[in-house]
C-alpha positions in Angstrom: 92.0 101.8 -45.7 93.7 99.0 -43.9 91.2 99.4 -41.1 88.3 99.1 -43.5 89.7 96.0 -45.1 90.3 94.4 -41.8 86.6 95.1 -40.7 85.3 93.7 -44.0 87.4 90.6 -43.6 86.3 90.0 -40.1 82.6 90.4 -41.1 83.0 88.0 -44.0 84.9 85.6 -41.9 82.2 85.6 -39.2 79.5 85.0 -41.8 81.5 82.2 -43.3 82.0 80.3 -40.1 78.4 81.0 -39.0 77.1 79.6 -42.3 79.4 76.6 -41.9 78.0 76.0 -38.4 74.4 76.2 -39.6 75.1 73.9 -42.5 76.8 71.4 -40.2 73.9 71.5 -37.7 71.4 71.0 -40.5 73.5 68.2 -41.8 73.4 66.5 -38.5 69.6 66.9 -38.3 69.2 65.5 -41.7 71.5 62.6 -40.9 69.6 61.9 -37.7 66.3 61.9 -39.6 67.8 59.5 -42.1 69.0 57.1 -39.4 65.6 57.3 -37.6 63.7 56.7 -40.9 65.9 53.7 -41.7 65.4 52.3 -38.2 61.7 52.7 -38.4 61.6 51.1 -41.8 63.6 48.2 -40.5 61.1 47.9 -37.6 58.3 48.0 -40.1 59.9 45.1 -42.0 60.3 43.1 -38.8 56.6 43.7 -38.0 55.6 42.5 -41.5 57.6 39.4 -41.2 56.1 38.6 -37.8 52.6 39.0 -39.2 53.5 36.8 -42.2 54.8 34.1 -39.9 51.6 34.4 -37.8 49.4 34.1 -40.8 51.2 31.0 -41.9 50.0 29.2 -38.8 46.4 30.0 -39.8 46.6 29.5 -43.5 48.2 26.0 -43.6 50.1 26.5 -46.8 50.2 22.8 -47.6 46.4 22.7 -48.4 45.1 23.6 -51.8 41.9 25.1 -50.6 42.6 27.4 -47.6 42.7 30.9 -46.3 45.1 33.1 -48.3 46.3 36.6 -48.6 48.3 38.6 -51.1 50.5 40.9 -49.1 51.3 42.4 -45.7 52.3 46.1 -45.9 53.6 48.0 -42.8 54.1 51.7 -43.1 55.6 54.0 -40.5 53.2 57.0 -39.8 54.4 60.5 -40.4 54.2 61.5 -36.8 56.7 58.8 -36.0 54.5 57.2 -33.2 53.0 54.2 -34.8 52.8 51.9 -37.9 49.9 51.3 -40.3 49.3 47.6 -41.2 47.4 46.5 -44.3 46.7 42.9 -45.1 45.4 42.7 -48.6 43.8 40.1 -50.8 42.4 37.9 -48.0 40.3 35.1 -49.4 39.4 31.4 -49.1 40.0 29.1 -52.0 42.6 27.8 -54.4 45.5 29.8 -55.8 43.5 30.6 -58.8 39.9 30.8 -57.6 38.4 32.3 -54.5 35.3 30.8 -52.9 35.1 33.5 -50.3 36.6 37.0 -50.8 37.2 38.9 -47.6 39.3 41.8 -49.0 41.5 44.0 -46.9 42.2 44.4 -43.1 43.8 47.5 -41.8 44.9 48.4 -38.3 47.4 50.5 -36.3 50.3 49.3 -34.2 51.8 51.7 -31.6 55.0 50.8 -29.8 54.5 50.3 -26.0 57.8 49.8 -24.3 60.6 47.7 -25.7 58.6 44.5 -26.4 55.0 45.3 -27.1 52.6 47.1 -29.6 49.1 48.3 -28.9 46.8 47.4 -31.7 43.8 49.7 -32.6 41.8 51.3 -35.4 40.8 48.0 -36.9 39.0 48.3 -40.3 37.4 45.3 -41.9 34.9 44.8 -44.7 31.2 44.5 -43.6 30.3 41.8 -46.2 31.8 38.6 -47.6 30.6 36.9 -50.7 30.7 33.1 -50.7 30.7 31.1 -54.0 30.7 27.4 -54.9 33.6 25.5 -56.4 32.1 26.3 -59.9 31.9 30.0 -59.2 28.2 30.3 -58.5 27.0 32.5 -55.6 26.2 30.5 -52.5 25.8 32.9 -49.6 26.7 36.3 -48.2 28.1 37.0 -44.7 27.5 40.4 -43.1 28.7 41.8 -39.8 29.7 45.0 -38.2 32.9 45.3 -36.1 32.1 47.6 -33.1 35.4 47.5 -31.2 38.9 46.0 -31.3 41.9 46.4 -29.2 45.0 44.2 -28.8 48.5 43.9 -27.4 51.1 42.3 -29.6 54.3 40.7 -28.2 57.4 41.1 -30.3 59.1 38.2 -28.4 56.2 35.8 -28.9 55.1 37.2 -32.2 51.6 36.7 -31.0 48.8 38.6 -29.2 49.1 38.8 -25.5 45.7 40.5 -25.1 42.9 41.1 -27.6 39.2 42.1 -27.6 37.1 42.0 -30.8 33.4 42.8 -30.7 30.9 42.6 -33.5 27.1 42.7 -34.0 24.4 42.0 -36.6 26.2 38.9 -38.0 24.1 37.3 -40.7 24.7 34.4 -43.2 22.1 34.3 -46.0 21.8 31.7 -48.7 21.9 33.1 -52.3 19.5 30.4 -53.6 16.9 30.4 -50.8 16.3 33.4 -48.6 14.6 31.2 -46.0 17.9 29.5 -45.2 19.6 32.0 -42.9 21.7 32.1 -39.8 22.1 35.1 -37.5 24.0 36.1 -34.4 22.9 39.3 -32.6 26.3 40.0 -31.1 29.7 38.3 -30.7 33.0 38.9 -28.8 36.3 37.2 -28.7 38.8 38.3 -26.1 42.1 37.0 -24.7 44.1 38.0 -21.6 47.6 36.6 -21.4 51.1 37.2 -20.1 54.6 36.0 -20.9 55.7 33.4 -18.4 59.4 33.7 -19.1 61.6 32.3 -21.9 58.9 32.8 -24.5 56.2 30.9 -22.6 52.6 32.1 -22.8 49.8 31.9 -20.2 46.5 32.9 -21.7 42.7 32.8 -21.1 40.5 33.3 -24.2 36.8 33.9 -24.1 34.2 33.6 -26.8 30.7 34.9 -26.3 27.8 34.6 -28.9 24.4 36.1 -28.1 21.1 35.6 -30.0 21.9 32.7 -32.4 19.1 31.7 -34.7 18.9 29.5 -37.8 16.2 28.1 -40.0 16.1 24.9 -42.1 14.1 25.7 -45.3 13.4 22.0 -46.0 11.0 21.6 -43.1 10.8 25.1 -41.5 12.6 24.0 -38.3 14.1 26.9 -36.4 16.9 26.6 -33.8 17.5 29.4 -31.4 20.2 29.8 -28.7 20.1 32.7 -26.3 23.8 32.5 -25.4 27.0 30.5 -25.9 30.1 31.2 -23.8 33.4 29.5 -24.1 36.6 29.9 -22.1 39.9 28.4 -23.3 43.0 28.3 -21.2 46.6 27.5 -21.9 49.6 27.5 -19.6 53.2 27.7 -20.4 52.7 27.5 -24.1 56.1 27.5 -25.8 54.8 29.6 -28.7 58.1 29.8 -30.7 58.4 26.0 -30.5 54.7 25.7 -31.5 55.3 27.8 -34.6 58.3 25.7 -35.5 56.4 22.5 -35.0 53.5 23.7 -37.2 55.9 24.8 -39.9 57.4 21.3 -39.9 54.0 19.7 -40.0 52.9 21.8 -42.9 56.1 21.0 -44.7 55.6 17.2 -44.2 52.0 17.5 -45.2 52.9 19.3 -48.5 55.6 16.8 -49.2 54.0 13.5 -48.3 50.3 14.1 -48.3 49.7 16.3 -51.4 46.2 17.5 -51.8 44.3 18.0 -55.0 41.8 20.6 -55.9 38.2 19.6 -56.6 37.9 17.6 -59.8 41.6 16.7 -60.0 43.6 13.7 -58.7 46.5 14.1 -56.3 49.9 12.7 -57.4 51.2 9.7 -55.5 53.2 10.7 -52.5 56.9 10.0 -52.5 58.5 7.5 -50.1 59.3 9.0 -46.7 63.0 9.3 -46.2 64.7 7.8 -43.1 65.7 11.3 -42.0 62.1 12.6 -42.2 60.8 9.6 -40.3 63.1 10.5 -37.5 62.0 14.1 -37.7 58.4 13.0 -37.4 59.2 10.9 -34.4 60.8 13.9 -32.8 57.7 16.0 -33.4 55.6 13.5 -31.5 58.1 13.5 -28.7 58.1 17.2 -28.6 54.3 17.6 -28.1 54.3 17.3 -24.3 57.0 20.0 -24.1 54.8 22.6 -25.9 52.6 23.4 -22.9 51.9 22.4 -19.3 48.1 22.7 -19.3 45.2 23.2 -21.7 41.5 23.3 -21.0 38.1 24.7 -22.1 34.6 25.2 -20.7 31.7 25.9 -22.9 28.2 26.6 -21.6 24.9 27.3 -23.5 21.7 28.9 -22.3 18.2 28.9 -23.8 18.2 26.3 -26.6 14.8 26.1 -28.3 13.9 24.1 -31.4 10.5 24.9 -33.0 8.7 23.4 -36.0 7.3 25.3 -38.9 4.1 26.2 -37.0 6.0 27.6 -34.1 5.5 24.6 -31.8 8.4 23.9 -29.4 9.8 20.5 -30.0 12.9 20.7 -27.8 14.0 23.1 -25.1 17.1 23.1 -22.9 17.6 25.7 -20.2 21.3 25.1 -19.7 24.0 22.8 -20.9 27.8 22.7 -20.7 31.0 20.8 -21.6 34.3 21.2 -19.8 37.7 19.5 -20.4 41.1 20.1 -18.9 44.5 18.5 -19.0 47.3 19.7 -16.8 50.8 18.4 -16.2 51.0 17.5 -19.8 54.8 17.6 -19.7 55.0 15.0 -16.9 54.1 11.3 -16.3 51.6 12.4 -13.7 49.2 14.4 -15.9 45.6 15.0 -14.7 42.5 15.2 -17.0 39.1 16.5 -16.0 35.9 16.0 -18.0 32.5 17.5 -17.1 29.2 17.4 -18.8 26.0 19.1 -17.5 22.5 20.0 -18.5 19.3 21.2 -17.0 15.7 21.9 -18.0 15.4 19.4 -20.9 12.0 18.9 -22.4 11.1 17.0 -25.6 7.7 17.2 -27.2 8.5 14.8 -30.0 5.7 12.2 -30.5 8.1 9.3 -29.6 8.6 10.9 -26.2 4.9 11.1 -25.4 4.9 7.5 -24.2 4.7 7.6 -20.3 7.6 5.3 -19.9 9.8 7.4 -22.3 8.8 10.5 -20.3 9.6 8.8 -17.1 13.2 8.0 -18.1 14.0 11.2 -20.1 17.0 12.9 -18.3 15.6 16.4 -17.7 18.8 17.3 -15.8 22.2 15.8 -15.0 25.9 16.1 -14.5 28.9 13.9 -15.0 32.3 14.8 -13.4 35.3 12.6 -14.1 39.0 13.1 -13.0 41.8 10.9 -14.3 45.2 11.2 -12.6 48.7 9.9 -13.2 48.4 9.9 -16.9 51.8 9.2 -18.5 51.5 11.5 -21.5 55.3 11.6 -22.4 55.7 7.8 -22.0 52.6 7.1 -24.2 53.8 9.4 -26.9 57.3 7.9 -26.7 55.7 4.6 -27.6 54.2 6.2 -30.7 57.4 7.9 -31.6 59.5 4.7 -31.4 57.1 2.9 -33.7 56.7 5.8 -36.1 59.6 5.0 -38.5 58.1 1.5 -39.0 54.5 2.8 -39.1 55.4 5.1 -42.0 57.2 2.5 -44.0 56.0 1.9 -47.6 56.4 -1.9 -47.0 53.0 -3.1 -45.7 54.6 -5.9 -43.6 57.0 -3.4 -41.9 54.1 -1.0 -41.3 52.0 -3.8 -39.7 55.0 -4.6 -37.5 55.1 -1.0 -36.5 51.5 -1.2 -35.4 52.3 -4.2 -33.1 55.3 -2.4 -31.8 53.3 0.7 -31.0 50.6 -1.3 -29.2 53.2 -3.2 -27.2 54.9 0.1 -26.2 51.5 1.6 -25.2 50.5 -1.4 -23.2 53.9 -1.4 -21.4 53.6 2.3 -20.5 50.0 1.7 -19.2 51.0 -1.4 -17.2 53.8 0.6 -15.5 51.5 3.6 -14.7 49.3 4.3 -11.7 46.3 5.8 -13.6 43.3 6.4 -11.5 39.8 7.4 -12.5 37.7 9.3 -9.9 34.0 9.8 -10.3 33.1 13.0 -8.4 29.4 13.3 -7.3 27.4 12.9 -10.5 23.7 12.4 -11.1 20.8 12.1 -13.7 17.3 13.2 -12.8 14.2 12.2 -14.6 10.5 12.9 -14.1 10.2 9.8 -11.8 13.7 9.0 -10.6 17.2 10.2 -9.8 20.4 8.2 -10.1 23.6 9.5 -8.4 27.1 8.1 -8.5 30.6 8.5 -7.1 33.7 6.3 -6.7 37.2 5.6 -7.8 38.9 3.0 -10.0 42.5 2.4 -10.8 44.0 0.9 -13.9 45.0 -2.8 -13.5 46.1 -4.3 -16.8 46.5 -7.7 -15.3 42.8 -8.1 -14.5 40.0 -9.1 -16.9 38.2 -5.8 -16.4 41.6 -3.8 -16.6 40.5 -1.9 -13.6 39.8 -2.4 -9.8 37.9 -0.2 -7.5 34.4 0.7 -6.3 31.6 2.8 -7.8 28.6 3.7 -5.6 25.1 4.3 -7.1 22.0 5.5 -5.3 18.6 5.4 -7.0 15.5 7.3 -5.9 12.1 6.4 -7.4 12.6 2.7 -8.2 9.1 1.9 -6.9 7.5 4.5 -9.0 9.3 3.2 -12.1 8.2 -0.4 -11.3 4.6 0.7 -10.8 4.6 2.6 -14.1 6.1 -0.3 -16.1 3.7 -2.7 -14.5 0.7 -0.7 -15.4 1.8 -0.4 -19.0 3.1 -4.0 -19.4 0.1 -5.2 -21.4 0.2 -2.3 -23.9 4.0 -1.8 -24.4 6.7 -4.4 -25.1 9.3 -1.7 -24.0 7.6 -1.5 -20.7 7.7 -5.3 -20.2 11.4 -5.3 -21.1 12.0 -2.4 -18.7 10.2 -4.3 -16.0 12.7 -7.1 -16.2 15.6 -4.7 -15.7 13.9 -2.9 -12.8 13.1 -6.2 -11.0 16.7 -7.2 -11.3 17.8 -3.9 -9.8 15.3 -4.3 -7.0 16.7 -7.7 -6.2 20.3 -6.4 -6.1 19.5 -3.2 -4.2 20.3 -2.4 -0.6 17.4 -0.3 0.5 17.8 2.6 3.0 15.8 5.6 4.0 16.9 9.0 2.8 17.0 12.2 4.7 13.6 13.1 3.2 12.1 9.9 4.5 11.8 8.3 1.0 13.4 5.0 0.1 16.9 5.0 -1.5 18.1 1.9 -3.3 21.9 1.7 -3.1 24.3 -0.3 -5.2 28.0 -0.8 -4.5 29.7 -2.0 -7.7 33.0 -3.6 -6.9 35.6 -4.6 -9.5 37.9 -7.0 -7.6 41.6 -8.0 -8.0 40.4 -11.5 -9.0 38.3 -10.2 -11.8 34.9 -10.7 -10.1 32.2 -8.0 -10.5 30.2 -7.7 -7.3 27.0 -5.7 -6.6 26.5 -5.2 -2.9 28.7 -8.3 -2.4 26.7 -10.5 -4.9 28.4 -11.7 -8.1 26.9 -10.0 -11.1 27.6 -13.0 -13.4 24.4 -14.8 -14.4 22.0 -12.2 -12.8 21.4 -10.0 -15.8 18.3 -11.1 -17.7 
């Protein structure tokens, strides 16, 4: 009996301790799941806050009519590998009335390492309704998103990389179906990297293909085969940029209240001394936001036709480029480039032979300005800002004089130079090219000294054309006077092709004299 009791006791004891062990292990598993779930929910909340902060930059909360949204919801997925994001109630309008309702955007964010998320599975509405301020339908916007990927940085709270593609974009008027604008396909992409300490280097590209629009008033149609734009930024301090935009929005809401359509804005309060100083600090902080910024836009195949299909204007290519680097120094460099090729105009006013002869069918302009003292110039604005924002008109006017004096002082102490890289304009009858360099000289009458060289091909042809039309066209007679003056100033040489080239050396001297090929320009112009 004792042996039986002992065996039963051992068996019960073993089952008891085995059950306790299983229960403890299950408890640990459940506790682990609870901790993991709480951590993922915390991460989801951090993602939502980052998206809310990002949207605040776009939505400009101080404006009464703007882009808005209701809520950002971030939900951990059941598989524990990603997060589902839903931005609901996206619209454009006031807080009570939407003029364009976009609806909801959904996408997936998947952790990639300790600091990034991969963004995918974008879902957007395919149609947006646009209404007027009084609620009447104005237009519809349709498009189809074909692809989207992105890389989100936790540190920057911004996209490092993104690629959005869409097709069949159409904007149609609700009142007149003839008034329409279409884009066959579009893409927006960005490729960036963190440059340390929250700084961002990024190149963004915009491509639009097959643009077309019609004016129902006269039936004019404008078509553009392609528009491509590249935007670059270097060492953008994105956290500082967000803080600056938040302060600007706060100041705008406080001191420049806007009113909805049909209502009157209340008078703004007086700006406090503390806020004046804060505004001045914002101006001073601008050069510290980035080291370089630039863009380059190019277009191909611009055609304008009338209601009968006749081509009125055609441009094969055109472009505009701008760049500013070294923004955070007093030796910044700015580049500006404008170019076009293949311009033809069939408008009646350009059928005149003289007008055709001087129409620039192609051309390019390339300018480079160096040693720009960006921080010093902005410091001049910042110092005067407290007075400029004064409610007292006399104090504000004194601030204007103070700012102008500070700017003139900064310019006079600078060594700004303007270089004209080889540039040219070509017409049906002539070609004018230019290059040279000038430097800022505030003490001279022209505020600049230096030399610009011009070379003109086809001067004889222009003179012959103007002379033959002189009796029929007052414009030709006026042009003849200018052409004769140029002929008198020119230094004629023979070009590589054996044709005459008329050259002009424009000299802005230290004494203030303006010379052309060594001859004073004063008194020569007709």
